[in-house]
N, C-alpha and C positions, 0 to 999 in steps of 0.2 A: 504494500500500500504506500502511496505517495501522499505528500502533504496536500497537493492540489485536490485529492479526493475528499479530504476532510473539509477543505474550503467549500467544495461543491455541496456536500451533505449539510453543512451548516447554513450556507446561503439558501438552500431550498428546504431546509429542515427535514431532510430525509433520514430520520433516525427515530428510535423508539423514545417517546417523550413521557411515557408512563412513570410516574413517581420520579421525576427528574430532580436530581440532587447533586450538590457539590461533594467533593471528597470529605468535607467536614460535616456532611449530613444536612446542609441547609437546602430547602426546597427552591427550585428555579422555575420561573415562568418567563418564557420568551415572548415579550410583547412586540419587539421589532429586532430582527437579527442584525440590522445595520447594512451598510452598503460597502462593496469592495473598494479598498483603497489602492489606487494605482501608483501612489507616490511612496516615499519613505515613511515608515511608521507602522502602526498596527494594521492588521489585515482587514478588519471591518470597523467602520466609523459610524457614529450616531446610532449605536445599538441602544435598545431600551429593555431592561430586564428587571424582574422582581426577584431578589435573592433574600430568602427569609421574609422578613416583614418590611424590607426597605426596597424602594424602587430606584433603579440606577439608570443614568444616561451616560454613555461613554463608548469605549472601544472594546473590541474582542480580538484577541491574538490567538492564532492557531499553530500548533506544532504536533508532529508525530509523537514526540516524547516531551514531557514537561521539562526535562533537563536541557532540552534544546534552547530554552530561554537563556540559560547561563552561557551556553556555547555561542550564542549570537550576541552576547554582552548587553542584553536588554536591561539588565539590572542596574546599569550605569547610564542608561539613555533616558533623559526626561520625557522624550516623546511617548514612552511606554507607561508613563505614570497615569495616563488616562484609561488604561485597560481595566475593565470591571469584571472580566471573566476570561480565564485561560482555558480554551477548548483544546483537548489533547486526545491522541489515540490512547496513550497510557500515561497515568500520573505517577511517574517514578521519582518526582522531587517536588518540594514546595518552592514557589517563586515569590519574589518580593519586588516592590517598587523601589525607587532610589531612596525613599525615606524609611525603608525597612518594613512597610506595611504589607501584609500577606494578601496575595491575589487569589480569589476563589478559583478552583479548577473543576472542569467538567470532563471526565473521561468518556469517550464515545465508542471505544473498540467493541464493548459488549452490547452496544445499542444499535449496531449496524446490521441490517438484514443480510444474511449470508448470500442470497441470490443477487443482491445489489452489488456487493463486493466482488462476487464471482464474475458478473458481467463486465464490471469495470476492469478487472484483472485480465480478462480475455481480450479486451481492446488494447490496453497499454502494453501487454506482454506478447502481442502477436509477433511472429517471426519477422525479422527485418526484411526478409525476402517476400513477405506477403504484399500484394499490390496495394491493399488498403487494410488497416487493422479491422475495419468493420465489414469487409467484403462478404463473409459468410452470413452476416445478419442483415444485410441491406434489404432483402425481401420484406422484412418487418417494418421498414421505414416508409411512410406515405410519400408519394411523389411530390406533394406540395412542400414537405419538409426539405427534401433534397434540393428542390428548385429555390426555395427561399434561402437556404444556406449558401448555395452557389451565388445567388445575387448579393448576399451579405458579404461574402468573400471578395466578390468583384468590387464592390464599393470600397471596402477596406484597402484593396490593392490600389485603386485609383487615388484614394486619399493619401496613401503613403507616397505615391509618385508626386502628387500635388504638394505634399509637405516638402519634398526635395526641391521642387520648383520655387516654393516660397522662401526656402533658405537661400537659394541662388539669387532670387529677387532682392532679398535683404542685403546680401553681400555685394550686389551691384548697385547699391544706392537707390533701390526701388525704381529702377528703370526697366519698364516692361519690354521695350524694344531690345535692349541689351540682354534681358533674360531670354527672350525668344531666340536671339542669335546664339547665345552660349548653349542653350538646350538643344537647338537644332544641330549645331556643330558636333556636339558629343554624340548625338543620336546617329549622325551620318557615319560614325565609325562602326555601327552595327556589331557591337560587343568587341570584336577583335581589335579595333583601333579607336574605341570610344575614349579611352584615357588619353591617347595621343592627340585626338582632335579637341578634347577639352583643354589640354595644355596649349594648343595652338590658339584657341579662342582667347585665352588669358593673355597670350603674348602678342596678339593682334587685335587691339581694341576696335570695337564697332565704329567708334568715332573716326578712326583713321580710314576704315573701309568706306564709310559714308561719303567721304570727300572725293572718292574715286569710283563711286558706284556707276557713273555714266561712262566710264572708260574700262571696258572689259579687260583689256590687256594689262592695265595697271592693277586691277583687282587680282588677276592671275599672278602677276609678279609678286604682290604682297603675300598672297596665300601660299604659293609654291616656294617662294623664297624663305618665308618664316618656317615653313614645314621642312626645310632642308633638302628639297628636291632639285634645286638649281645648281647642283655641283657639276664641275667639269670632269667627266670620266670618258671612258672609251665609247660609251653609247651616245653621249651628248656632244662630243667634240665637234662633229660635223653638222650638228643640228642648229641651224640658224635661228629658229624660233626660240629654242631654249636659251641660246646665247643672248638673244635680244631681251628676253625676260630677265636674264641675269643682270644685264646692264641697268635695266629699269629698276629692278629690285635694289641694287646697290645705291642708286640715287635716292629712292624712297626711304630706304633704311636709314640713311644718314639724315634725310630731311626730318624724319619723325623720331630720331634717336632710338630706334628699335633694338639696337645692340646686335649681337650675333643671332643667327637663326635659332628659333625656339627648340627645334628638334634636329637630330642628326638623321641622315637617311637610313641608317641601320636600325633605328628605333622603331620603325614601322613594321607591322606584322603582315607577312604574306603567306605563312604556312597554312595549308589546307584551304586557301581561298581560291575561288575561280577568278580568272583574270578580270571579269566584269565587276568584281568586288575589291580589286586592288586599290590601295589608298589613293594613288594619283587619279584614278577614275572617279572615286567619290569626291575628291577635292575639286576636280574639274566640274562635276555636277553642282557642287556648292557654288563655284564661281559663277556658273550660269544662272543659278537661282538668285544669288545676291545681286547680280547685275539686272536681271529682269524683274525682280520682286523686291524693290528697296524697302517697302513698308511691311516687314515680316509680321510683326505682332498684329497689326490691324487686319491683315489678310487672314491670318490663322484664327483670329477671334471672330470674324464676321462671316466666314464661309458657312453656308447653310446646309451643306451636304458633303458626303464623301466624294461625290463626283466633282464638286467645286474644288475640294482640296486636292484631288488627283490632278486636275488641270493646273493648279498652283504649283505642284511639285514637278510637273513635266516641263519646266523651263529648260530649253536646250542648253547643253554644255557647249563651251567654246569649240570651234571647229577642230582645233588641234587635238583636244581631249576626246573627240569622237572618233579619232583615228589613231590614238596612241594609248596603250595600256600603262606605259611608263615613259618618263622623259627619254626621248631618243629611240624608243622601241615601238614601231608602228604595228597596227592591227585594228580591225573593225570593232568598235566598242558599242554595245547596245545602250539604249537610253535607260534611265532609272526605271526599274521594273515595278509592276503593280504590287507584288508581294512586299517589296521594299517600302513603297509608299504606304501600304497598309500598316507596316510596322511604325513608320513615322507618325501616322495618325494616332496609333495606339499609345506610343511611348512619349510623344511630344505634344501633339495638338490637344488631345483630351486632357492630360494632366495640366497643361498650361491654361486651358480654358477653365478648368475646375479651380485652379489656384486663383485665377483672376476673379472668378465668380465669388469665391470666399472673401477675397480682398475687398470687393465692392458690395458684398452682402446681397448677392442676387442668386438665391437658391434655384430659381427656374433655369438659370444658365448651366448650373451643375447638372440638372436633369437632362437638358438638351445635349450637353456635351457628352455625357456617358451614353446617351442614346445613339451617338455616332457609331459606337462599337457594334451596334446591332445591324448596321449597314455594311459591315465588313464580313468577309467569309471566315469560317472557323479555321483556327490554326491547329494543325495536326502534328503531334510530337509524341515522344515516349510516355509523357505524363498524361496528356489529354486522352490518348488512346486507351489507357487503363480505365479511366472513368467512363468513357463512352462504351467500352465493352461491358461495364457493370450497370449500364442502363441510365446513366446521367444524360440529360439533354445536352446536345452539342451541335448547334446549328450555325451560330455566328461567333464573331470574335468576342462578343460579350460573354458567351458561354465559356470560350477558351480561357479568357482572362480570369473568370471566376473559378474555373477548375484548377488553373495553375496556382491561384492564390490559396485554394482549398488544400492543395498538395503541400505547398511550401509552408503555410502558416499553421495548419492544423494536422494533416495526416502524417507528414514526414516526422515532425517532432512529437507525435503522439499526444497532441493536445485535444484529446477526444472529448473531455468534459467541457471544453470551451466551444465545441462545435454543436450545433443544433441536432445533427444526426447522431453523434455519440451520446449526447444528453438524452435524446429520445430512447436510444437503445438501453442505456443504463436504467431509465425509468420503466422500461418495458415490464420487468418482473412485477413492479408495484402495480402497474395498470392491469395486469392479468389476474391479480389476486381478488 
């Protein structure tokens, strides 16, 4: 048994309350169990209990063993002086507040229904190789529960991404246009080169690029120069276009005191990438986008459909980068693909719009932004395939994002009691009695 199980049974009062007493024999009546505390301090706040003849308002702390109180040094922490009841699996020690006063204890081990504990154990101790801890029990779960939990996980995932956007927005002096630029740059790395493109965005301020947005060649010089791609090597020595960009970059670098290139050419990742995903190809597509779409944030915020966003992202790359995979290395390069655009909508546009909606307090924009995911096709990978095979709805990217969040946040770390599906299964024995 883990401590989170005791949190669960206390929160929902899933234990035998007949003749409920402290270890000292005082009668306990739970008037209000309190609410979970997400910050430092006791586990449940604002509890209301009658212990003996006295009614108490305060906090409840929960441990597997009462002696864990001392192991966690609560006896010296004033935050725990507000604890009015110590709920434990086993009461193996007395505990006191910082002033030495004794805290009443309630042992729960003998009050737990065996079938409740057995169901919980089956979930959290499922073999690591099991696709889902609850897979054998899913037929017992109503479809509405699975659907609502997937939607909840989706919203939590979007909110986490929006939180990251808000942190970026704060770091950039609350400039939404710069926020859109930095978020888009990192996303164009498509995981393999996200960190590199994020560094490039920091080394090449949007204010500098804005001054040259009407001159595509200068945009390229700044982007590829700061990225470290304009080096003179055996592939570029005879390439007049790269040589011309190199001269332009040197002039602009000194003009804006950009220092040395932000990255070295060997820092970019090419391993297991198709040529269409090579970093210079992505950077060329970015150059075309920044040239053709100077007002990034406004365009991403006001687009009414995925179709409009797709047209936005389909700005053509400069001619050279449509015919070269790398500087000095020719080849036919495809335009930014639909699947890549879908990822940009999912990972940049939706979180950006949700973050802005929260910033200006427009909840209706949150709803319409998340709804964009329902216009995108479902994503298929090793994780979503498992859920689909087990009967979870998987029709759009909204479903995919929800299932991925379900896996990462709940199923993989075995946080079954925090999941509506797991909670339903643990309650099943109670419901059947």
